[in-house]
C-alpha positions as MATLAB code, in Angstrom:
seq = 'MTDVGETLGVEEEYALVTADGGLADAPDVAVSAQRLLGEHATPEISTSQLEVLTPVCRSLAELRTELGRLRAAAVRAAAEHGCHVLAAGTHPFAHWRDQRMTEGETYDLLVRRWGLLARQQLITGQHVHVGVPEELTIPVLDRIGPDLPLLLAMSASSPFWEGEDTGYASYRTQWFSRWPITGTLPVLGTKAAYDDLVDALVGAGVAESSSRLYWDARPSEKFPTVEVRVADTMPLLDDAVLHAALVRSLVRVAARGGPVLEVRPEMVRAARWRAARYGLDGFLLEPATGELLPAAAMVRSFVERLREDLEELGDWDEVSALVDALLARGTSSDRQRRVAAETGSLQAVVKAVVSEFA';
ca = [
      -0.747   63.067  -55.773;
      -3.945   61.709  -57.222;
      -2.719   60.876  -60.729;
       0.560   59.196  -59.711;
       0.480   55.446  -59.261;
      -3.167   55.075  -60.214;
      -2.027   52.623  -62.855;
       0.659   49.982  -62.834;
       1.775   47.032  -64.902;
       4.458   44.366  -64.982;
       6.592   42.815  -67.701;
       8.265   39.480  -66.979;
      10.906   37.668  -69.026;
      11.233   33.896  -68.762;
      13.635   31.219  -69.942;
      12.260   28.073  -71.571;
      13.678   24.708  -70.565;
      13.355   21.101  -71.678;
      12.089   18.206  -69.591;
      15.635   17.526  -68.335;
      16.155   21.179  -67.409;
      18.356   22.210  -70.312;
      17.739   25.324  -72.376;
      15.039   24.837  -75.021;
      15.172   26.131  -78.584;
      11.447   26.824  -78.760;
      10.365   29.792  -80.938;
       6.879   28.287  -81.262;
       6.225   28.840  -77.553;
       5.952   32.586  -78.209;
       3.532   31.872  -81.067;
       1.360   29.757  -78.773;
       1.542   32.360  -76.003;
       0.426   35.065  -78.412;
      -2.490   32.869  -79.479;
      -3.531   32.633  -75.835;
      -2.682   36.180  -74.719;
      -2.576   38.368  -77.819;
      -0.466   41.484  -77.364;
       0.336   40.487  -73.778;
       2.985   37.984  -74.908;
       6.028   38.626  -77.103;
       9.194   36.848  -78.235;
      12.498   37.857  -76.687;
      16.076   38.157  -77.921;
      16.544   34.374  -78.057;
      14.256   31.500  -78.996;
      14.797   30.179  -75.469;
      12.931   33.100  -73.918;
       9.427   34.534  -73.646;
       8.075   37.828  -72.319;
       4.613   38.553  -70.919;
       3.091   41.942  -70.178;
       0.092   42.624  -67.947;
      -2.649   44.973  -69.056;
      -2.893   48.278  -67.220;
      -3.944   47.516  -63.636;
      -5.415   49.826  -60.995;
      -5.001   47.778  -57.829;
      -2.656   45.224  -56.354;
      -5.448   42.644  -56.388;
      -5.972   43.214  -60.101;
      -2.254   42.962  -60.749;
      -2.053   39.655  -58.871;
      -4.950   38.260  -60.899;
      -3.545   39.386  -64.233;
       0.003   38.269  -63.538;
      -1.272   34.895  -62.364;
      -3.313   34.571  -65.555;
      -0.313   35.392  -67.741;
       1.924   32.983  -65.878;
      -0.622   30.165  -66.238;
      -0.870   30.867  -69.967;
       2.933   30.856  -70.283;
       3.047   27.436  -68.609;
       0.343   26.170  -70.967;
       2.069   27.549  -74.069;
       5.375   25.997  -73.021;
       3.733   22.638  -72.292;
       2.266   22.544  -75.809;
       5.851   22.261  -77.060;
       7.244   19.970  -74.373;
       8.839   22.815  -72.411;
       8.704   24.371  -68.957;
       9.026   27.970  -67.765;
      12.084   28.964  -65.734;
      11.421   32.242  -63.915;
      14.853   33.196  -62.600;
      17.441   35.800  -63.524;
      19.811   33.183  -64.973;
      19.698   29.541  -65.986;
      21.778   27.587  -63.445;
      23.861   25.556  -65.890;
      23.075   26.385  -69.540;
      25.760   28.004  -71.694;
      25.020   31.059  -73.785;
      26.032   29.062  -76.870;
      23.012   26.824  -76.191;
      20.643   29.585  -77.312;
      19.717   30.820  -80.788;
      18.906   34.436  -81.591;
      15.308   35.246  -82.510;
      14.988   36.246  -86.148;
      13.921   39.821  -86.889;
      15.316   43.282  -87.493;
      15.014   44.316  -83.828;
      17.261   41.512  -82.656;
      19.581   41.691  -85.671;
      20.224   45.332  -84.811;
      21.144   44.428  -81.232;
      23.666   41.862  -82.438;
      25.138   44.263  -85.007;
      25.499   46.995  -82.397;
      26.642   44.945  -79.407;
      28.245   41.865  -80.944;
      28.993   39.093  -78.466;
      27.291   40.958  -75.588;
      23.925   40.554  -77.325;
      24.541   36.900  -78.199;
      25.438   36.150  -74.573;
      22.291   37.786  -73.145;
      21.068   34.692  -71.300;
      19.378   36.664  -68.494;
      15.804   37.602  -67.609;
      14.236   40.304  -65.444;
      11.010   41.851  -64.183;
      10.017   45.417  -65.046;
       7.366   47.432  -63.201;
       5.575   50.388  -64.802;
       3.961   53.021  -62.577;
       1.797   55.761  -64.061;
       3.495   59.163  -63.644;
       2.807   62.450  -65.478;
       5.691   63.407  -67.741;
       6.627   66.503  -65.749;
       7.238   64.368  -62.637;
       9.233   61.506  -64.159;
      12.694   62.997  -63.634;
      12.001   64.307  -60.098;
      10.759   60.815  -59.214;
      13.802   59.116  -60.734;
      16.133   61.541  -58.954;
      14.586   60.582  -55.597;
      14.277   56.801  -55.947;
      17.809   56.020  -57.173;
      19.331   55.293  -53.725;
      16.498   52.839  -52.915;
      16.876   50.696  -56.037;
      19.704   48.511  -54.639;
      17.478   47.306  -51.792;
      14.741   46.360  -54.255;
      17.385   44.440  -56.198;
      18.497   42.584  -53.069;
      14.915   41.535  -52.339;
      14.410   40.140  -55.846;
      17.690   38.232  -56.282;
      17.246   34.948  -58.163;
      20.451   34.346  -60.145;
      23.231   32.752  -58.066;
      24.443   30.307  -60.734;
      26.013   30.847  -64.154;
      27.084   28.126  -66.593;
      27.208   25.523  -63.848;
      29.109   27.606  -61.300;
      28.014   29.194  -58.042;
      29.019   32.780  -58.785;
      29.070   33.943  -55.168;
      26.448   36.532  -56.152;
      22.771   36.583  -55.257;
      22.026   38.403  -58.527;
      24.680   37.519  -61.052;
      22.271   38.772  -63.713;
      23.013   42.284  -62.443;
      26.774   41.811  -62.758;
      26.443   40.254  -66.194;
      24.262   43.091  -67.481;
      26.621   45.673  -65.978;
      29.031   44.989  -68.839;
      26.737   47.077  -71.048;
      27.497   50.839  -70.891;
      23.785   51.720  -70.810;
      22.784   49.966  -67.589;
      22.934   50.912  -63.917;
      21.409   53.818  -62.016;
      20.804   57.151  -63.689;
      22.613   60.141  -62.182;
      20.556   62.929  -60.626;
      19.431   65.013  -63.607;
      17.011   67.601  -62.249;
      14.969   68.245  -65.379;
      13.426   66.454  -68.338;
      15.554   68.636  -70.603;
      18.709   67.290  -68.956;
      17.454   63.738  -69.474;
      16.670   64.437  -73.124;
      20.149   65.910  -73.602;
      21.691   62.776  -72.117;
      19.626   60.522  -74.372;
      20.532   62.600  -77.439;
      24.218   62.401  -76.546;
      24.115   58.621  -76.121;
      22.153   58.129  -79.340;
      24.676   60.375  -81.065;
      27.481   58.265  -79.626;
      25.999   55.220  -81.344;
      25.173   53.144  -78.273;
      21.410   53.159  -78.916;
      18.902   54.227  -81.535;
      16.416   55.603  -78.993;
      15.722   55.870  -75.264;
      13.928   52.500  -75.395;
      17.357   50.866  -75.861;
      18.864   52.489  -72.762;
      18.508   49.844  -70.067;
      18.883   51.756  -66.813;
      17.536   50.326  -63.553;
      14.776   52.927  -63.716;
      13.851   55.187  -66.613;
      10.981   57.092  -68.216;
       9.151   54.699  -70.509;
       9.239   55.636  -74.172;
       5.965   53.805  -74.886;
       3.833   54.611  -71.845;
       3.261   57.569  -69.455;
       5.131   55.703  -66.745;
       8.301   55.378  -64.753;
       9.702   51.920  -65.506;
      11.742   50.211  -62.777;
      13.864   47.432  -64.277;
      16.189   46.515  -61.414;
      14.709   43.122  -60.433;
      15.554   39.579  -61.438;
      12.560   37.552  -62.565;
      11.162   35.818  -59.471;
       9.490   32.386  -59.543;
       6.994   32.989  -56.717;
       3.966   35.096  -57.592;
       3.959   36.512  -54.049;
       7.484   37.894  -54.481;
       6.649   39.392  -57.873;
       3.541   41.079  -56.459;
       5.472   42.362  -53.448;
       8.119   43.912  -55.684;
       5.478   45.668  -57.786;
       3.694   46.958  -54.683;
       6.887   48.406  -53.217;
       7.897   50.013  -56.518;
       4.499   51.672  -56.900;
       4.509   53.003  -53.359;
       8.099   54.247  -53.617;
       7.237   56.131  -56.805;
       4.114   57.638  -55.260;
       6.035   58.864  -52.211;
       8.795   60.292  -54.406;
       6.259   62.167  -56.535;
       5.005   64.036  -53.498;
       8.261   65.973  -53.355;
      10.878   66.435  -50.714;
      14.633   66.791  -51.016;
      16.749   64.877  -53.483;
      19.434   63.141  -51.428;
      22.963   64.198  -52.268;
      24.459   60.742  -52.711;
      27.719   60.206  -54.540;
      27.180   58.068  -57.656;
      30.058   55.849  -56.522;
      28.153   55.015  -53.329;
      25.004   54.131  -55.272;
      27.094   51.847  -57.490;
      28.680   50.302  -54.400;
      25.256   49.710  -52.836;
      24.038   48.158  -56.089;
      27.065   45.869  -56.215;
      26.628   44.816  -52.589;
      22.918   44.087  -53.166;
      23.806   41.925  -56.158;
      26.589   40.205  -54.224;
      24.747   39.368  -51.000;
      21.012   39.767  -51.565;
      19.354   39.645  -48.147;
      22.157   37.590  -46.623;
      24.186   39.735  -44.228;
      24.774   43.470  -44.498;
      23.795   45.970  -47.180;
      25.087   49.467  -47.827;
      22.961   52.520  -47.054;
      24.292   54.757  -49.856;
      23.233   58.053  -48.270;
      25.188   57.445  -45.051;
      27.797   54.876  -46.066;
      26.699   52.576  -43.222;
      26.612   48.795  -43.506;
      23.327   47.657  -41.985;
      21.663   44.235  -41.537;
      19.641   43.506  -44.654;
      16.481   42.577  -42.766;
      16.628   45.815  -40.779;
      17.005   47.820  -43.973;
      13.980   46.070  -45.464;
      11.885   46.775  -42.351;
      12.937   50.428  -42.289;
      12.218   50.856  -45.997;
       8.744   49.331  -45.770;
       7.930   51.385  -42.670;
       8.880   54.516  -44.626;
       6.222   53.558  -47.179;
       3.619   52.518  -44.611;
       1.413   55.615  -44.754;
       1.142   55.372  -48.523;
       0.558   51.614  -48.456;
      -2.212   52.109  -45.923;
      -3.753   54.797  -48.136;
      -3.757   52.302  -51.006;
      -5.202   49.560  -48.791;
      -2.093   47.415  -49.412;
      -0.376   47.536  -46.024;
      -1.680   44.257  -44.570;
      -0.809   42.287  -47.704;
       2.593   43.916  -48.182;
       3.654   43.499  -44.560;
       2.652   39.810  -44.651;
       4.565   39.303  -47.909;
       7.653   40.976  -46.431;
       7.484   38.679  -43.394;
       7.253   35.660  -45.700;
      10.171   36.802  -47.867;
      12.442   37.390  -44.880;
      11.479   34.006  -43.432;
      12.089   31.879  -46.547;
      14.768   33.983  -48.223;
      15.079   35.085  -51.805;
      14.943   32.717  -54.747;
      18.737   32.868  -54.777;
      18.815   31.592  -51.184;
      16.377   28.795  -51.978;
      18.243   27.731  -55.108;
      21.464   27.419  -53.130;
      19.700   25.338  -50.488;
      18.435   22.916  -53.143;
      21.909   22.702  -54.682;
      23.468   21.995  -51.278;
      20.880   19.333  -50.423;
      20.926   17.523  -53.775;
      24.283   18.336  -55.363;
      22.355   18.820  -58.607;
      21.730   21.959  -60.659;
      19.087   20.007  -62.590;
      17.270   19.751  -59.257;
      17.594   23.531  -58.885;
      15.926   24.051  -62.265;
      13.168   21.618  -61.308;
      12.581   23.447  -58.015;
      12.335   26.857  -59.694;
       9.996   25.472  -62.366;
       7.806   23.965  -59.653;
       7.635   27.220  -57.675;
       6.473   29.059  -60.785;
       3.918   26.477  -61.850;
];
């Protein structure tokens, strides 16, 4: 499928923290980032957050270069205002009341529509865009849904919330699940069915457009892409690049056709919950069969399924090495818990995540 996956891009959301690790009220960081990066940096819902967006990339090497450039600029912009960048799905100990909403009609509308849910949105994620012709977006989404929980497990970076170990690898996922417009899309079959669903939800008053429907994967309203939004923000560039590579390959394989698995939505939700709960620690649910399988084995099987496509792209050697490294060191969630256990300090966890990013 020559025109699928020829382009890709990544959006990353970050939290901004002070020298002692607390949440920063720093709206000027976004201003400085935009001075450095132009349209590739934007404010986020709170003044304690920043978003960066890569340009359109055509190779994994280009994506790595661009994402590294954006991350370096984010660090520089934050430093100009005495701040650091925290690239994790949640802040380990900050309280949502510590943040202030960004001024502007976009964010005012979110607060008016969602009330306290919007004000408590102290979470950050990574989104991957893969170029897909419009007529293939829904067939691709129908096929990739059962694989999204595994991608979530591999990206988990949010074990702590307001000073507590939540017991989850990705508590960001659980927190965001309170919104009625998140999760995995059902199998829809056609673009018309998707449009009908969007129209119904807009009519129900839960969003003003499809761009405010925050499913784990969706057709982008702005770009000719499938946008996969399932991942926590990850501090290590290697992990972020690996996630983007796997998303692109999964989308490319799905676009080539094949059957849509008949998986009960309840099993996909259960697999998503288990991925958020355990990450790569222990057993994950294979939603198509209902089996509990060792997480590492599921990762190996998944990557092997993509091997032919990754070899065609010239990405296999890099991706397989990155997978080995991830399984050896664990997710960011695993590493954060290790730091907390060794030091007894969530400030030390923030410092460790900041250091990994920088």
